[in-house]
C-alpha positions as CSV (number, residue, x, y, z in Angstrom):
1,M,19.2,14.5,-2.5
2,T,19.2,10.7,-2.6
3,T,21.5,10.3,-6.0
4,P,25.1,10.9,-6.2
5,A,26.3,14.5,-6.8
6,N,25.9,15.7,-10.3
7,T,23.5,12.6,-11.2
8,P,19.9,13.4,-11.9
9,A,17.6,11.6,-10.0
10,N,16.0,9.6,-13.1
11,T,19.2,9.0,-15.1
12,P,18.6,6.9,-18.1
13,A,20.2,3.4,-17.4
14,D,22.3,3.6,-20.6
15,T,23.7,7.2,-19.6
16,P,27.1,7.4,-17.8
17,T,27.1,8.6,-14.2
18,D,29.5,10.2,-11.7
19,T,29.0,7.1,-9.1
20,P,31.9,7.5,-6.7
21,A,34.1,4.5,-6.8
22,D,33.4,3.7,-2.9
23,V,29.7,3.0,-3.5
24,P,28.0,-0.3,-4.7
25,A,27.2,-0.8,-8.1
26,N,23.3,-0.9,-8.4
27,T,20.7,-2.4,-10.7
28,A,17.1,-1.3,-11.6
29,A,14.1,-2.5,-13.1
30,W,13.5,0.8,-15.0
31,I,10.1,1.6,-16.8
32,P,11.6,3.6,-19.5
33,A,8.5,5.4,-20.8
34,K,4.6,5.7,-20.4
35,H,2.9,2.4,-20.7
36,A,6.4,0.5,-21.6
37,R,7.4,-2.9,-20.0
38,L,10.2,-3.0,-17.5
39,E,14.0,-3.1,-18.4
40,V,16.6,-4.2,-16.2
41,R,19.8,-2.0,-16.4
42,P,22.4,0.0,-14.5
43,A,21.0,2.4,-12.2
44,P,22.6,5.1,-9.8
45,Y,23.5,4.0,-6.1
46,P,21.0,6.2,-4.1
47,R,22.8,8.3,-1.4
48,P,20.6,9.3,1.5
49,G,18.8,12.2,2.1
50,A,19.0,13.6,5.9
51,D,16.1,12.0,7.0
52,Q,16.6,8.5,5.0
53,L,18.4,5.1,5.0
54,V,19.6,3.2,2.1
55,V,18.3,-0.4,2.1
56,R,20.0,-3.2,0.2
57,N,16.9,-4.8,-1.0
58,R,16.4,-8.5,-0.3
59,A,12.5,-9.2,-1.1
60,L,10.1,-6.8,-3.1
61,A,6.6,-6.8,-3.0
62,I,4.0,-6.1,-5.8
63,N,0.9,-4.0,-5.5
64,P,-2.0,-3.0,-7.8
65,L,-0.8,0.4,-7.8
66,D,2.5,-0.7,-9.8
67,W,0.9,-2.1,-12.7
68,I,-1.6,0.5,-12.8
69,I,0.8,2.9,-13.2
70,Q,2.6,1.6,-16.1
71,V,-0.9,0.4,-18.0
72,E,-2.5,3.9,-17.5
73,G,0.3,6.1,-17.2
74,S,-1.1,9.5,-17.6
75,L,-4.2,9.8,-15.5
76,T,-3.1,8.9,-11.7
77,Y,0.6,9.6,-11.8
78,G,1.0,12.0,-14.7
79,W,3.7,13.9,-13.1
80,L,6.2,11.2,-13.3
81,R,9.6,11.8,-15.2
82,Y,10.4,8.7,-17.2
83,P,12.4,6.7,-16.9
84,T,11.7,6.1,-13.6
85,V,11.8,2.9,-11.1
86,L,8.4,1.9,-9.5
87,G,7.9,0.0,-6.6
88,A,6.7,0.5,-2.8
89,D,7.7,-2.5,-0.6
90,V,11.3,-3.4,0.2
91,A,12.6,-5.4,2.9
92,G,16.7,-6.0,3.6
93,E,19.7,-4.6,5.5
94,V,20.2,-0.7,6.0
95,V,23.7,0.0,4.3
96,E,23.9,3.8,5.1
97,V,21.8,6.2,6.9
98,G,21.3,10.0,7.0
99,T,22.7,12.8,9.2
100,D,19.2,13.1,10.8
101,V,18.4,9.3,11.2
102,T,18.2,8.2,14.9
103,R,16.5,4.9,14.8
104,F,18.2,2.9,12.6
105,R,22.3,1.9,11.9
106,V,23.9,0.0,9.2
107,G,23.2,-3.6,9.1
108,D,19.8,-3.5,10.8
109,R,17.1,-5.4,8.9
110,V,14.3,-3.5,8.1
111,I,11.0,-3.2,5.9
112,G,10.6,0.3,4.2
113,H,7.8,2.0,2.2
114,A,9.6,3.4,-0.9
115,V,7.7,7.2,-2.2
116,G,9.7,7.3,-5.3
117,T,6.5,7.8,-7.3
118,D,4.9,10.5,-4.9
119,K,4.9,13.9,-6.4
120,D,6.9,15.4,-4.1
121,S,9.9,12.6,-4.3
122,N,9.4,11.8,-8.0
123,S,12.6,10.0,-7.9
124,A,14.0,6.9,-9.7
125,A,16.5,6.3,-6.5
126,E,13.3,6.2,-4.1
127,G,11.7,3.3,-6.1
128,A,11.4,0.0,-4.9
129,F,12.3,-2.3,-8.0
130,Q,16.2,-2.1,-7.6
131,H,19.0,-3.5,-5.4
132,Y,19.3,-0.1,-3.5
133,T,16.8,2.3,-2.4
134,A,16.2,5.2,-0.2
135,V,13.7,5.0,2.2
136,P,12.0,7.7,4.7
137,E,13.2,6.9,8.4
138,K,9.6,7.6,9.2
139,L,8.2,5.0,7.1
140,A,10.7,2.1,8.1
141,C,10.2,-0.4,10.6
142,P,12.8,-3.1,12.3
143,V,12.3,-6.6,11.2
144,P,12.7,-9.3,14.0
145,E,15.4,-11.6,13.4
146,A,13.0,-14.7,13.3
147,M,11.0,-13.1,10.6
148,A,12.0,-13.8,6.7
149,F,12.3,-11.0,4.4
150,E,9.8,-12.2,2.3
151,D,7.4,-12.0,4.9
152,A,8.1,-9.0,6.0
153,V,8.1,-7.5,3.0
154,V,4.2,-7.8,2.4
155,L,3.4,-4.9,4.8
156,P,4.7,-1.5,3.9
157,L,2.0,0.1,1.6
158,A,-0.8,-2.0,3.1
159,V,0.2,-0.6,6.4
160,S,0.5,2.8,5.2
161,T,-2.9,2.9,3.1
162,A,-4.9,1.1,6.0
163,A,-3.2,3.6,8.7
164,S,-4.0,6.5,6.5
165,G,-7.6,5.9,6.3
166,L,-8.2,4.7,9.7
167,F,-6.2,7.3,11.8
168,Q,-5.7,10.5,9.8
169,T,-8.2,13.3,11.1
170,G,-9.4,13.9,7.4
171,H,-10.3,10.3,7.4
172,L,-11.9,7.8,10.5
173,G,-9.6,9.8,12.6
174,L,-9.7,6.6,15.1
175,R,-7.6,6.4,18.2
176,H,-4.1,5.2,17.6
177,P,-3.2,1.6,18.1
178,S,-1.2,0.3,21.1
179,A,0.1,-2.7,22.8
180,N,-2.8,-3.1,25.1
181,P,-6.1,-1.1,23.9
182,E,-8.7,-0.3,25.9
183,P,-12.4,-1.5,24.1
184,T,-13.7,1.7,22.6
185,G,-17.2,0.4,22.1
186,Q,-17.5,1.0,18.5
187,T,-17.1,-1.1,15.5
188,V,-15.5,-0.3,12.3
189,L,-16.7,-1.7,8.8
190,V,-14.0,-3.2,6.5
191,W,-15.1,-3.8,3.2
192,G,-12.6,-6.4,1.5
193,G,-10.9,-7.7,4.6
194,S,-9.0,-10.5,2.8
195,T,-7.1,-8.0,0.5
196,S,-3.7,-7.0,1.0
197,V,-4.6,-3.6,2.8
198,G,-8.1,-4.7,4.0
199,G,-6.2,-7.5,6.2
200,N,-4.0,-4.6,7.7
201,A,-7.0,-2.5,8.5
202,V,-8.5,-5.1,10.3
203,Q,-5.2,-5.9,12.6
204,L,-4.6,-2.1,13.3
205,A,-8.5,-1.3,14.1
206,V,-8.3,-4.2,16.5
207,A,-5.2,-3.1,18.0
208,A,-6.8,0.4,18.6
209,G,-9.4,-1.1,20.6
210,Y,-12.3,-1.1,17.7
211,E,-14.5,-4.2,17.1
212,V,-14.5,-5.0,13.2
213,V,-17.1,-6.1,10.6
214,T,-15.8,-7.1,7.5
215,T,-16.3,-8.9,4.1
216,A,-14.6,-11.9,2.3
217,S,-15.2,-14.6,0.2
218,P,-16.3,-17.9,2.2
219,R,-12.7,-19.7,1.7
220,N,-11.2,-16.6,3.7
221,F,-13.7,-16.3,6.5
222,D,-11.0,-18.3,8.6
223,Y,-8.2,-16.1,7.5
224,V,-9.8,-12.6,8.5
225,R,-11.2,-14.2,11.7
226,A,-7.5,-14.9,12.6
227,L,-6.6,-11.2,11.8
228,G,-9.2,-10.3,14.5
229,A,-12.6,-9.7,13.0
230,S,-15.4,-10.2,14.9
231,L,-18.3,-11.2,12.0
232,V,-17.6,-11.7,8.5
233,F,-19.6,-11.8,5.5
234,D,-19.6,-13.1,2.1
235,Y,-19.6,-9.9,-0.2
236,N,-21.2,-11.8,-3.3
237,S,-24.3,-12.5,-1.3
238,P,-27.4,-10.6,-2.5
239,T,-28.5,-10.0,0.6
240,V,-24.8,-8.7,2.1
241,V,-25.9,-5.0,2.7
242,P,-28.9,-5.5,4.6
243,D,-27.2,-8.2,6.7
244,I,-24.4,-6.1,7.5
245,I,-27.0,-3.2,8.2
246,E,-29.0,-5.7,10.6
247,A,-25.7,-6.7,12.3
248,F,-25.1,-2.7,13.0
249,Q,-28.1,-2.3,14.5
250,S,-26.8,-3.2,18.2
251,R,-23.5,-1.4,17.2
252,T,-22.0,1.9,17.1
253,L,-20.3,2.7,13.9
254,A,-16.6,4.3,14.1
255,G,-16.8,4.5,10.3
256,A,-16.0,2.3,7.0
257,I,-13.1,1.8,5.1
258,A,-13.3,0.1,1.7
259,F,-11.3,-1.9,-0.7
260,G,-12.3,-3.0,-4.2
261,A,-14.0,-1.4,-7.4
262,T,-17.7,-2.2,-6.1
263,S,-16.9,-1.7,-2.5
264,A,-17.7,2.1,-2.0
265,A,-21.5,2.1,-3.1
266,S,-22.3,-0.8,-1.0
267,C,-20.2,1.3,2.3
268,V,-22.7,4.0,1.6
269,R,-25.8,2.2,1.5
270,I,-24.7,0.6,4.7
271,V,-23.3,3.6,6.7
272,R,-26.0,5.7,6.1
273,K,-28.3,3.3,8.1
274,C,-26.1,3.0,10.8
275,R,-25.7,5.0,14.3
276,G,-22.6,6.7,14.5
277,K,-19.7,8.0,12.4
278,K,-21.0,7.9,8.6
279,F,-18.1,8.4,7.0
280,V,-16.1,5.9,4.3
281,A,-12.6,6.1,3.4
282,L,-12.1,4.8,-0.2
283,A,-8.6,3.1,-1.1
284,T,-10.1,2.1,-4.8
285,A,-11.4,4.0,-7.5
286,P,-14.7,2.5,-8.9
287,V,-13.8,1.1,-12.0
288,S,-11.0,-1.6,-12.8
289,F,-8.1,-0.8,-14.7
290,E,-7.0,-4.4,-15.5
291,H,-7.8,-4.4,-19.4
292,L,-5.9,-1.6,-20.1
293,G,-3.0,-4.0,-19.7
294,D,-4.4,-6.4,-22.7
295,P,-2.3,-6.2,-25.9
296,D,-6.0,-5.9,-27.7
297,R,-7.4,-3.4,-25.8
298,G,-7.7,-0.8,-28.5
299,R,-7.1,2.7,-28.8
300,L,-10.6,3.7,-27.3
301,A,-9.9,1.6,-24.1
302,F,-8.6,4.6,-22.2
303,P,-11.1,7.2,-23.1
304,R,-14.2,4.7,-22.3
305,L,-12.4,3.6,-19.1
306,L,-11.9,7.6,-18.2
307,S,-15.6,8.0,-19.1
308,R,-16.7,5.4,-16.8
309,L,-14.5,6.8,-13.8
310,I,-15.8,10.0,-14.3
311,G,-19.5,9.1,-14.4
312,A,-18.9,6.7,-11.3
313,N,-17.2,9.2,-9.0
314,I,-19.9,11.9,-9.8
315,A,-22.9,9.1,-9.1
316,L,-20.7,8.1,-5.8
317,Q,-20.5,11.6,-4.6
318,F,-23.8,12.3,-5.1
319,A,-25.2,9.3,-3.5
320,A,-22.9,9.9,-0.5
321,R,-24.3,13.7,-0.2
322,T,-27.5,12.9,-0.5
323,R,-27.7,10.5,2.0
324,G,-25.4,12.3,4.7
325,V,-22.0,10.1,4.4
326,G,-18.8,11.8,4.3
327,L,-16.3,10.2,1.5
328,K,-12.9,10.7,1.3
329,Y,-10.1,9.0,-1.3
330,I,-6.5,7.4,0.9
331,F,-3.5,8.3,-0.5
332,G,-1.4,6.0,0.9
333,T,1.7,7.9,1.8
334,T,-0.1,11.0,3.3
335,L,1.0,9.4,6.8
336,K,4.7,10.7,6.3
337,T,4.0,14.4,6.7
338,N,1.8,13.8,10.0
339,E,1.8,12.1,13.4
340,V,0.2,8.8,11.9
341,G,3.6,7.8,10.4
342,T,5.4,8.0,13.8
343,A,2.6,6.5,15.4
344,I,2.5,3.3,13.1
345,Y,6.3,3.0,12.2
346,R,7.9,3.9,15.2
347,D,5.5,3.9,18.3
348,F,3.2,0.6,17.4
349,L,4.7,-1.9,14.8
350,P,8.2,-2.4,16.0
351,A,7.1,-4.3,19.3
352,A,3.9,-5.7,17.8
353,L,5.8,-7.4,15.2
354,A,8.5,-8.3,17.5
355,D,6.1,-9.9,20.3
356,G,4.0,-11.7,17.5
357,S,0.9,-9.5,18.3
358,Y,0.7,-8.3,14.6
359,L,1.0,-10.8,11.8
360,A,2.8,-10.0,8.5
361,A,-0.1,-10.7,6.3
362,P,-1.1,-11.5,3.8
363,K,1.3,-14.3,3.2
364,P,3.7,-14.2,0.4
365,M,3.6,-15.6,-3.0
366,V,7.2,-15.8,-4.2
367,V,7.3,-15.6,-7.9
368,G,11.1,-15.1,-8.9
369,K,14.3,-14.3,-7.5
370,S,15.9,-11.5,-9.4
371,L,15.0,-7.9,-11.1
372,D,14.3,-9.8,-14.3
373,D,11.1,-11.5,-12.5
374,I,9.5,-8.1,-11.7
375,Q,7.7,-7.7,-14.8
376,A,6.0,-11.4,-14.9
377,A,5.2,-10.7,-11.3
378,M,3.5,-7.4,-12.1
379,D,1.7,-9.6,-15.0
380,L,0.7,-12.3,-12.4
381,Q,-0.7,-9.6,-9.6
382,R,-2.8,-7.9,-12.5
383,G,-4.7,-11.2,-13.0
384,G,-5.7,-11.3,-9.4
385,V,-4.8,-13.1,-6.5
386,S,-6.6,-13.6,-3.0
387,A,-5.4,-13.4,0.2
388,A,-1.8,-13.3,-0.8
389,K,0.5,-10.8,-2.0
390,V,3.1,-11.5,-5.1
391,V,6.8,-11.2,-3.7
392,V,10.2,-11.2,-5.6
393,T,13.3,-11.9,-3.4
394,L,16.8,-10.7,-4.2
395,P,20.0,-12.4,-3.7
């Protein structure tokens, strides 16, 4: 359990709770119903499960998933019980640990990947957008004293998603990252290297001993090179696909990982022409959900989007299968159930952050200082940001 005794996981904010007197008062930015705007109200304090820690949040980051759940509501996360608390990225201090937690103590500075919207959690107590959140020990990492919480909080969901696609056996199945990796002689294609997840995919692949070829807009070329990419191509170039295919004529492909609504088809076209592992791990649906949040979207907006999504996925799967290319979507929290979570959050990331060999990327764009600013931050993220992550700090 992650809530006080006799308190439902998704207790409405205006319902009295049996919160013990010795625990702090909590407040959350609730989403009260499908498609609703966030409302800041009291929330139960989350008691940790045996393998969880409770974090007093000092910074929260916004991801596309947050506003997609809000504006779409049914197709992707239809299991959610409302009211609930969204959000995945937290950074702050540990205030309580579960009975089985061994890596953390009260007072430790940490980042954590909150999993409250997962189907097997479905718990407001485990959502990020509140002052106190219960997070799995397996998806938490110490934060160096010299690193600000607003810098560190950009990492959790991006790291988890990139690591799931790169290292899980059902995806690319690459060798795990380490402090001093031996070169593998293979190259990973990361389409969308300047995105939040893409930038972490670049760093993780390099730390595992792979060369990285990636795409970005020209203004972000230097940024992705600083993360470790060897070659960068302009994804808007009309010749980007043949240019990357040519670059791979002298390389062995270890697989591709794709970010962005138009990335999958391009990756399939490239991978089929390469020598090596013909597999694409997908982090993004082949359509955009952005306009579902428009106030004048009309009642047919969702059916039209659903039709485009189904059609695009069928076309994509057909193109991949007929070209001998493997294709699989990434769900960014699956690493919590396998060895990849431990390999990243326990064995690699703490030391890499401490010695500065792994960068907290992208840079935070701090847009608010309270839970009242979360909705505006989500709206800003929906409008699009480049080589940055929208962050809200908390007192």
